[in-house]
TORTOR-206608 format. One record per atom (N, C-alpha, C): x, y, z. Coordinates in pm, whole numbers, plus 50000, padded with zeros to 5 digits. Each point is the difference from the previous one (the first is absolute). Layout:
BEGIN
XYZ ...
//
This chain:
BEGIN
872042663261416 500585014450008 500875001550142 499014995850085 499974996050133 501344991050047 499414986649918 501314992950023 501205000549977 500445008249848 500905003149962 501025010150102 499045008250062 500535009450092 500544992450113 498764992750055 500934993350118 501324988149995 500054995949879 501294993049912 500985011049996 500015008549965 500795009850018 500585006750115 499054999950110 500625002850113 500674991450072 499354987149973 500854989150068 501064996849955 500495002949860 501245001849888 500955008850104 499485013150025 501055008950064 500264992450161 499234996850071 500234998150132 500654988849989 500054990749883 500864990150023 501425000549988 499865012349898 501485003449960 500845009350141 498935007950046 500525008150103 500364988450098 499484989050036 500464989950118 501134990949960 500145001049823 501604999149964 501085005950069 499765014149929 501165005850061 500355002550127 498745001350133 500214995450096 500984991950064 499464983049886 500964991850073 501384998249978 499985006749838 501444999349945 501115008550093 498955013050094 500935008250054 500604993350139 498564991550065 500514994250141 500704991749979 500464990549865 500644990549945 501245003950067 500355011449922 501295005649933 500555002950188 498965007950078 500495007850108 500514987250108 499144985749984 500074989950090 501604994249950 500354998349883 501554995049963 500835008950051 499675014049969 500905008750079 500584998150134 498824999750053 500244998350187 500404988650027 499524986949933 500674986450018 501515002149952 500585006549932 501284999549946 501015008150105 499215011350055 500845007450050 499994994550144 498674991950041 500454997250145 500304983250015 499974994949902 500684988849977 500854992149922 500165007049907 500954997749893 501135006049974 501024995749921 501465012049940 499655010749976 500345010250018 499885011949944 500355006149869 501134989849938 501045000049873 498315003349876 500455005449931 498825002249889 500484990749870 501134994150003 500324995549879 499094991349975 499864996849856 498554990749945 500544985050023 500924996550006 500634987250041 499794991650112 500095011250121 500224997150144 498754991550008 500694988150082 499044990850067 500324997550146 499495008950068 500454998350130 499794990650111 501204995250075 499484986750124 500205006050109 498565005150072 500005005550124 500764994350091 500264987050015 500624994450089 501394992249978 500585005349905 501224994449918 501145000650138 499875011150075 501025002250100 499804990250104 498864999150065 499394990050079 500254979249956 499625001449864 500734984449925 501094999249999 501135005849989 501204999249952 500454997550157 499485008150131 500264996050122 499874988350041 498614996149959 499534984750045 500694991449937 500375002149866 500554986649917 501435000050065 500995009050042 501185001750045 499684991750138 499265002550067 499844993250175 499584984349961 499095000049891 499714982350013 501174995649931 500785001649911 501514993349939 500895000850122 500165011350114 500484998950134 499824988050072 498464999950020 499914989150097 500164984849895 499644998349884 500554987949947 501364993950027 501025012749973 501194997850018 500244994150138 499455003650101 500314999450134 499184982949992 499684994749970 499454987550023 500724992549874 500705002849928 500304988949859 501195011149965 500975000450020 501675010149959 499844998449856 499894983249959 500304995749857 498775008849930 499115005750011 498945005949919 500485016250009 501125006650051 500495012849983 500395001149830 500634987649937 500635003149858 498375004949926 498884991150012 498785000449935 499615011350020 499455003350116 499085011850047 500595014349923 501185002049964 500585012149957 499655003549863 499644986049926 499555001349867 498635004349976 499274997550130 498775005149977 499455015650041 500985005950062 499985014350023 499935009349860 499305011050017 499755005749871 501595005949947 499795000349848 502055001649956 500365012250022 500825000750007 501175012250035 500775002949876 499795013250001 501215005149897 501655002450059 499984993650080 501655003850077 499995007450087 500804998750099 500265009950129 500675006649937 499515016150010 500735009650000 501215001250065 501375009249950 500885002950060 499705008250106 500915000550132 499985008950109 500635015449976 499485011050018 500555010249965 501495004350068 500485004249905 501725002349980 500245007350104 499165012450028 500505008050104 499964995850147 499384988250020 500004997950144 501074991350060 500275004050124 501724991850071 499614990949989 501014993649975 500304981650013 500474994450135 499414993050064 501374995350087 499904982149990 501394996650028 500394987349892 500144988450116 499544992649964 500054990050109 500964986449922 500614996950023 501124990649932 499884984550083 499804993649928 499734984350053 501144990349946 500594997650044 501504990249972 499314983550041 500234994949902 500064985750039 500734997950145 499464985750079 500244995850114 501594993549972 500374999249893 501294995650035 500505002849785 501265001549998 500635005649863 500964987349957 499334989450054 500934987049988 499004988849870 499754997549900 499604991449962 499444986850077 498484995950012 499594990850080 500434984849920 500385002549907 500414987649964 501674993350000 500715006849925 501114999150012 501105009850084 499795007550057 500065010250133 501165010149938 500195000649883 500395011449890 499375016150078 501275009949955 499205011250062 499035007949852 499295005750035 498675008749880 500765007649946 499645002849868 500255010049934 498735012749959 500125005450051 498875012949987 499455000449815 498934999349994 499835000849843 498945010749951 499325005050122 498835010949972 499145002550123 499185011250013 499045001250051 498604998549999 499214997650106 498474998849961 499415009650084 499375011749927 499695011250086 498855001649992 499125001050105 498735003150048 499205012850069 499185004749958 499675009150067 498815002850076 499615003150107 498665005250084 500005008950036 498715005449994 499495014850007 499714998550163 500675013850080 498965002650157 499865008250044 499395004750104 500025015250039 500194998350140 500085010350049 500295002150143 498755007750032 499244999750108 498425008450051 501025014350036 499355005550032 500445019650050 500814997050098 501275008949989 501064995650092 500225013250078 499925000850144 499795012950047 501374998050086 500735013449988 501385002250080 499915012950016 501005003850110 500295011750065 500765012449914 500145009349968 501255009750003 500355007350120 501174998850049 500535005950117 500655011149968 499375010750008 500905013049977 500915004850129 501224999649995 501185003950137 500335012649936 499745016150083 500475007849961 501255003650128 500954996850022 501085003650089 499945013950048 500165005750079 499885015150064 501375003650055 500315007249948 501605004150044 500155015350078 500345004150129 499955011150041 501555006750011 499885009949969 501335013650026 499765003350136 501384995350080 499735007150144 500065011250052 500975005049828 499855016850053 499475008949963 498864991949892 498815008649967 498644998350073 500654985550038 498244997150078 499104997749872 500314995749908 498954994649922 499884986749942 499044992249951 499764987649969 499924997849832 500434996449943 499844995749859 499604987449967 499044998549903 499624987249964 499504999749856 500374989249928 499334999849827 498385001650047 499415009449911 498705002850006 499324987249961 498365001550068 499614986549949 499374998949873 500204989649931 499424997849821 498745006350029 499325006949876 499025003449979 499084988949934 498595004150036 499004989649985 498905005349949 498934988649955 499005005349932 498705004150144 500524990150096 499615000950154 500745000450086 500255015550071 500814999650087 500034994050117 501064994550012 499574993350157 499434987050023 499654995549865 499124987249954 500984987349990 499634990050083 500624987849997 500184994649871 498725002049900 500324992949865 500595004349891 501324991849958 500925005449902 499255001849856 500585003649906 499385002549879 499884983549928 500564991650040 499464986949939 499054993950062 499675002950137 498864992750032 498925009449973 499825014649970 498835005549984 499784998949864 501184994149909 499584995749858 499214987249988 500424994050130 499424984250018 498105003549973 500045003650105 498335007350076 499185007349865 500705009149925 499415006049908 499544987449915 501114995749969 499964990849836 499404987850052 499834994650108 499164990550032 498465006150011 499625014750042 498594998150019 499605006049844 500575007949965 499555007049898 500414992849834 500994987849973 500604995449916 498974986050008 500704996550133 499364982650012 498225001650084 499705008749998 498725002450046 499854992050172 501005001750072 500014996050105 499495007650126 498874999550084 499825008150121 500774998850090 500305014450056 500654999750101 500114989950106 499094994650057 499694990450115 500174987949927 500654993849910 500594988949919 501535003549997 500605015149976 501244997650013 500384998750172 498765005950050 500874999550158 500134984650035 498934992749969 500264981549984 501264999549972 499925004049870 501744992949944 500915004350072 499815013650062 501495001050119 500044992650114 498554998850047 500194995650114 500614980149991 499634994449861 500574987350005 501695002350042 500885008249941 500995005550025 500695002950112 498805000750086 500135004650188 500485017549957 499525005649904 500175016150037 498315006050003 500045010450087 498875005950015 500105014749874 498564994449930 499735014149918 498495005550012 499715005150064 498955002750049 499125008649871 498774998950001 498815002249865 500585015750028 499625005750103 499995015350004 501355002149953 501174997650072 501455005349968 500074998749820 499524991449936 500134996249895 499265010249896 498595003050044 499525008949961 500515015550013 500795003950092 500695010050007 500605004149891 500774986749983 501444999849888 499165003049868 498954994749982 499604997449868 499455020949960 499285003650113 499445011050001 501125010549944 501174999150109 501045010549957 500894996149880 500114987149997 500904998949824 498685003049880 498814999150023 499515007549870 499835012050026 500355010050099 500055015349974 501415000249936 500704994350043 501755000749938 500074997649883 499254990249940 500194997049873 498985006349875 498775008550074 499165007449930 500825009649892 501205006050037 500545008349902 500394990449867 500414991350003 500444990549908 498494996749895 498764998750071 499104998349930 499615015349919 499885010350065 499595009449919 500995005449879 501714997250024 500774995849884 499374997249873 499964984150006 499464991849946 499075004149913 498685004750097 498905004649914 500485009949907 500915012850035 500065013049894 500624991349862 500934987450036 500804993249890 498754994849893 499074992050058 499204992649957 499305011449882 499115012950051 499695008549927 500575008149875 501134995050007 501205007049902 499514992549860 499474988450017 499634990149862 498765008449980 499964994149864 498745002349909 499174992550007 500304985050046 499074994649991 499944988850141 498754993950019 499804998050175 498854990549948 499674986750074 499504992050027 499205004050133 498584995150058 499455007150097 498894989550040 499964994350140 498884989550058 499935003450105 499004994250094 499665001650095 499554986950060 500044995250115 499614988350082 499124999450164 498924996850029 499265004150104 500794993550149 499935006050073 500844996050146 499405003250066 499604994050141 499055000450112 500835010950141 499435006250010 500455013150063 498924996850182 500795002050078 499534995850165 499275013750015 498874997650007 499135012150078 499855004950093 500585006150108 500604998150148 498845001550073 499874992850095 498455005050087 498964990649997 499864992649851 498864996449963 500354985249987 501684992249965 500034988149996 499404991849863 500305011349906 499464995049868 501045007849897 500304995949880 501095003749947 499195006849896 500455012549903 499195007749874 501264996049903 499335006049859 500824993349882 500645011649984 501304998749975 501065012149962 500634993649864 500785007549958 500734996549852 501605001349995 500584992649935 501365001249980 500105004749841 500215008349980 500505005949864 501174998349959 500444996949879 501024991749917 500425011049891 501145003549973 500455007249894 501414993749971 500104996649848 501354994049999 500615005349859 501305002350001 500945000949882 499194992249866 500465005849922 499954991149829 501484993949964 500324985949975 500964989950001 500565001649827 499245004549927 500265004449896 500685011649970 500165010350095 500675011050009 501434996350043 500955009549976 501205002550072 499845003250136 500914992050079 500015008450160 499314985150083 500515003750142 499474993850095 498814993550010 499604989750051 498854996150057 499455004150108 499045008650002 499565003450149 498214997750020 499724994950103 498425002450067 499855003050130 499205006949968 499465011250139 499074992850034 499615001050127 498324994250053 499765012250114 498435006149951 499495009550053 498694994450088 500145000250114 499154996550089 498645013450018 498994995449946 498865011950035 498454990650038 499585008350103 498984993050036 498454997949923 500175006449870 498974992749920 500714999649857 498524996349904 500614999149876 499515009849914 499765012350020 499535011849948 501204998849868 499725007649905 500935005149893 501105010650041 499105009050077 501215010850059 501254995850072 499704987850049 501604994950083 500964997149904 499664994649846 501095001449899 500255015149942 498675006250002 500265014849973 500915007650062 499874999950156 500935003250114 501624992349945 500054992349987 501164993149988 501085005149878 499095002149884 500935002649877 499665014949965 499145004850069 500225015250050 499825007349790 501135003050001 500085007749854 501024988849900 499914990050032 500754993149916 499584995849871 500425000349873 499424996949867 501204988049942 499014991149940 500444988049932 499054988549956 500654989549957 498914990549988 499904994750170 498464993850041 499774991150076 499194989749973 500824987650045 499204985049945 499185001550129 499034992950002 498774998750070 498684987749984 499754995050069 498584994349971 498855007650004 498644997449974 498885005649995 499165009850111 501064999550089 499405004950095 499265013550006 499285001950024 499295017249971 500625006950090 500895000450086 500805009250104 500715005249904 500704994049876 501415005549969 499225012449861 498304994549963 499905010049866 500565017850019 499854999050100 500055020750081 501385003449921 500944990250010 501525004049975 500184999649805 499024994749949 499844997449856 498945012949923 499445007350134 499095008349908 500855011749898 499135002149879 500365009949915 500155009749986 499205005850130 499885013350064 501105001950100 500584994850054 501405001050051 500815006049940 500695010550054 501185004349923 501674993349986 499474994650157 501304987350025 499584990050002 499414991749899 499214984150009 501004990749979 499954988250021 500994988649951 499284994149882 501054991249934 499484991149889 499344986650053 499124996549984 499784986650025 500404987549938 500164990650069 500494988649935 499294986250047 499184995649930 499564988250041 500734986150011 499464992850067 500414984250028 499804992249918 500874990249889 499494990449960 499494987750047 501144999050139 499224988250107 499114998150048 499365014350012 498284997150059 499025000749923 500435004649855 499424995149853 499784990650039 501124992349980 499974982249967 499524997250104 499644999250108 499144996950133 498954997149960 499485009049943 498704998349937 499464986149959 501145000549877 499314989049907 500404984750092 501175001850083 500304985950058 498854994150103 499355012950048 499154995250107 498814994949913 499525007449894 498874992449909 500584989249947 500804997149940 500634984849987 499654988450095 500545004850135 500114993550112 498774997650026 498925005750018 498604999450008 499004991849924 500304998249844 499394995349904 500914995749883 500965000950003 501134992749890 499675007649877 499985012450007 499005011249905 501344995449891 499754998949841 500715001649875 500545014050003 498975005250007 500375015849953 501045006350134 499764996750129 501365001450058 501124993649971 499924990949990 501124990149943 500935007649860 498965003949938 500535006149864 500905015850075 498985005550068 500895010450093 501345001750044 499774990150061 501624995750119 500914995649889 499724993249892 500914996549915 500475013649933 499195007249973 500485015849924 500805006850093 499664999650111 500725009550114 501394988650020 500314992249997 501014990350036 500945005049890 499435003849862 501315006649919 500815008150030 499115009950082 500285015150011 501074997550091 499884992050122 500744993450083 501484995849949 499864991049918 501264991649885 500795012849998 499185006049891 500925014049939 500815006450128 499335005150097 500685007750070 501324990650135 499604984849963 501114990050067 501214999249898 499855003549879 501005001749903 500575013249972 499565010450052 500785012349990 500475004650189 500034990550038 500325002550176 501035005150014 501324997849932 501375002450049 500445008849860 498745005949930 500605011349902 499815012050019 500645005849948 500445017450051 498515007349983 499485007950013 498935011150015 499805001049840 500545002549896 499965005649877 499424985249962 501354988050010 499604987849940 498384991850025 499515002550127 499174997950050 498725007849913 500275012349997 499005009149931 499964997349867 500744994349944 500074996149836 499314983850003 500194990050083 499614987450048 498415002550009 499565009550069 498795002450036 498975004449892 500845009349894 499545007449875 499884988049929 500444993249944 500234985449903 499144989050088 499774997050120 499414988850021 498775003050095 500245009650105 498695002450128 498965007049887 500285013249945 499015005349945 498994992749895 500544993349891 499164986949954 499324993050102 500394992750071 499174993850089 498895004150072 500385016550048 498865005950056 498875003649908 500525002449896 498465007549908 499314985549936 500854986149956 499084992149976 499194998250169 500524998650070 499164995850179 498835010149984 500385010449955 498545010550014 499144996749909 500424994549905 498994998149910 499294988549999 500354991450060 499714989350047 499155002750142 500305006550063 499195003850111 498645010249958 500295006949927 498875004849956 498824993349932 500774990449904 498704992649931 499684987550104 500794998050076 499424990450103 498815005050082 500305013350076 499205005450090 498275002349897 500145002949889 499015005949903 498664982049986 500804993950009 499394983750025 499464996850131 500655006950109 499894994650123 498605008350081 499184988450054 498765009650092 501005009750128 498645009149985 500575007350175 499864994650111 500575005850094 499604995050157 501014986950011 500464990949939 500784985450056 501365005350035 500634987850039 501664999850013 500715005049871 499494993349909 500585000849873 500125020349981 498675003949950 500105013349982 501355010550118 499494996550131 500935007350076 501334998050001 500454986949928 501584997649992 500125008849860 499025003949895 500535003849897 500035013150014 499105007450077 499855015350007 500985005350055 500234988950134 501225008350065 501475004549935 500234988749921 501235002049918 499855011449884 498745003649932 499555007949898 499645010550098 499475004350104 500835012850005 500705006350094 501294992449997 500885006750024 501154993749896 499485001649924 500894997449876 501335009749953 499485009650046 500805014649969 501304998750056 499644997150157 500964999650119 500954985449991 499394985449934 500594990050017 500974999049900 499425004549863 501055001149899 501345008549991 500185011350109 500445012349995 501514996750023 500304988550090 501374997349996 500854991049870 499334998049908 500804993449862 499965010249903 499745010250054 500545016849891 501405004150095 500504992550078 501055002250045 501204988650053 501235000450036 500984994350024 500184996050157 498995009850049 500264999950135 499214998850140 498895003149931 498794994750103 499614984349998 499354995750102 499964986850058 498814998949945 499704984749972 498614993649958 499214997450108 500385000550122 499084993050109 500395006650157 499155002250052 500334999950156 500864993750127 500174985049914 500344991650047 501445000050116 501115008349969 500925001950067 499345009650154 499075008650012 500075003350124 498984989550071 499094994449948 499294988250042 500674991650059 501054996349937 501164988050042 500465006050139 500305011750036 500925002550094 499235003850144 498335000649934 499065001450084 499554988050065 500054988549945 499164989550032 501074990950118 501305000550024 500454996850098 499895002850162 499205014349956 499515009550126 498474993050062 499454994049846 498255001050049 500094987050039 501024993449972 500044984050017 500535000950201 500815010550002 500305000950146 499015003550102 498935005649940 499005003750107 499384992850051 500304984849971 498924990550062 501244995350147 501075005750020 501064999550100 499505009950109 499885012949925 500075011050089 498585007650011 499184995749912 498445004350034 499675013149930 500195009950142 499805013049964 501405009350027 499725012350027 500835010950028 499445005350120 500855001750081 499475006050137 499615015949985 500345006849908 499595011450015 500625007049849 499525015049974 500395006149881 501545000149987 500335007450121 501245001650000 500894984649957 499904988450060 500174988149969 500264996949862 498635004049957 499794992949856 501135008849938 500385013350020 500545009849952 501714995250003 500124996650085 501174993550065 500724983749889 498964991050011 500094991649940 500105001549854 499595008849908 500055007049877 501135003849972 500505006750064 501155006650022 501214991349997 499944991950100 501094984749969 500034993449916 498534996449980 499844991549874 500675003949836 499895018050036 500625003549857 501445000949997 500444999150127 501684995449966 500794987949978 498774990350076 500384983349957 499804997849914 498865008949936 499434991149842 500635008749910 501005010150001 500465007549894 501504991550002 500284996850125 501324991850034 500004984349875 498704996850062 500104986849888 499795002349887 499305009349954 499985004849847 501345000349925 500595004650060 501505002849968 500934990250008 499674988550045 501084988150064 500715003450141 499705004850072 500815002750131 499464989950116 500834995750088 499634993550127 499165007650101 498695002750010 499845009750085 500035003350093 500514985950095 500615003350165 501075003549969 501184998249889 500895004350063 500165011249965 499345009349871 499735014150003 499755005250098 498684995950068 499575006450076 501115002450134 500644990850041 501034998750090 501195010249952 500045002049909 501335004649976 499445017750025 498815004249943 499435010749988 500055000950140 499474994250102 499445001250114 501575004950122 500744995949926 501685002850030 500435011849957 499595002349874 500535016649943 499045010450037 498895001150033 499115006549984 500125008950095 500374998950143 499785011750067 501275009349994 500995000249949 501325007749956 499785002749846 499194994549963 499915003549818 499385018349960 500625005649935 499675013649950 498914997549900 498975008950021 498754998249971 500435003449838 500895007349966 500515004749870 500234989249915 500244986350066 500344990049920 499154984750052 498815005649985 499234992450035 499654987449905 499895005249878 500034995449884 501014986749986 500744999050098 501124991050020 499654985350077 498955004850040 499214992650118 499024990249961 499285001649868 499014999149914 500384979149991 498404999549996 500444981149937 499984999149905 501055004749910 499955002549854 500944990849954 500404999049879 501484991249951 500595008050002 501884993950056 501165008350016 500415007949861 499664994949889 500075012449872 499575011350014 498705001450033 499125012750031 500415003350103 500074992850092 500885009750127 501105010049967 500794992649920 501335009549944 499865009649955 498964995649854 499455012749928 499455012650090 499364998850094 499305008050087 501345006850075 500854991150071 501155006350087 500455014449893 500444996049876 500915003849942 499325009249950 498655005749989 499415009549937 499715009250133 499894993150086 500165010850157 501155004150003 
//
């Protein structure tokens, strides 16, 4: 009897160790993929971490060989990677023509005049670095000898009264800082190479004043966003300098995005807060009601409380559910995880099929295809979970999906709700990457200003506008623009602006 008990105890310990090993293996694979691998979750991805360096080195080797042996040029081109053909250069770019005529228009053999039979046209793409120039505003002054008064044209209004920065320069500074993630000291260096003095302190003042001037546009965009009944929400950590301590503390950039499957413009609002508490989301949304698509972060849960009279309806993200199985498959090539990934990919294939359909047509498609797929997936998940031991990575991946099932399938019961939270994550990603350049925000106010300007740039990009051109045009108009027509300055599609103008 004692031997049997010892055997059973040892078996339990072995099983527990196996579960720990499985969990650690999964975590290790996840960390390796995030630190060293490609972030794509495609099943067929086989990333080459050194592909860019490899291509550069190959080109350099070929060039050195050609220098030593010009006859090797033709052979070397065959060994480079295959190309799909050079893409045509954009039609909207200005063309500068250079005509190259032969040295002589007589035939080198018989001396007769040559006849033009066609042209060989090739194009090269070129670029000019930031070009600084000066606007001279000349205001002649006229005097009346009889009345002894002097008359002159008024000084053109500007965002910064009496400042030396024209709207184009302000746009360049703001675009470089917040869209290209270049700190002001780098802009100072760029200007210095053109023998132009732009001190960091001066540019910092421009940024601060411009941010205040642009804030009403951000407030108005926020109002428009909250008129929709479906939103994406997410947040990303940002380091904020802690004055006097020489250290940084963690703040958060919250993001709220409109739903692409509903009519209307695309809007992204960034909200900078000093923490990740759910009260920040509650404060932003206030009395808003609708479908809110989020990940499983607990800070959002209070928004979905049934006891709340003005609660939101939760939408869960299929990309997050899929990620659990993807990490499991990457860790140990789990066949169960592979089966789940293939079933979820069927759901996304249906979404791709209905991408360009109307809301009514998409709802019909989902009823015919998505709901049966989801029902079969749920049955499979329940059966698989019943055969899976508790505590391991497999159980956790299955439980994550089953516990959120009601929120995960809600999209398929309509034609306008999104399947995942990728739209907002895709907008946050460039900012997260940009953090490697600017490292931290200098203060809470600086973070709020960055969020406001990122809101304008992000919305402009979502609507296919050139952010820099839009900002320059807006900075020209803003000083004299009536507040009653502020909608017309927003970075939204021209047809939507025209509709707002007519309504006003």
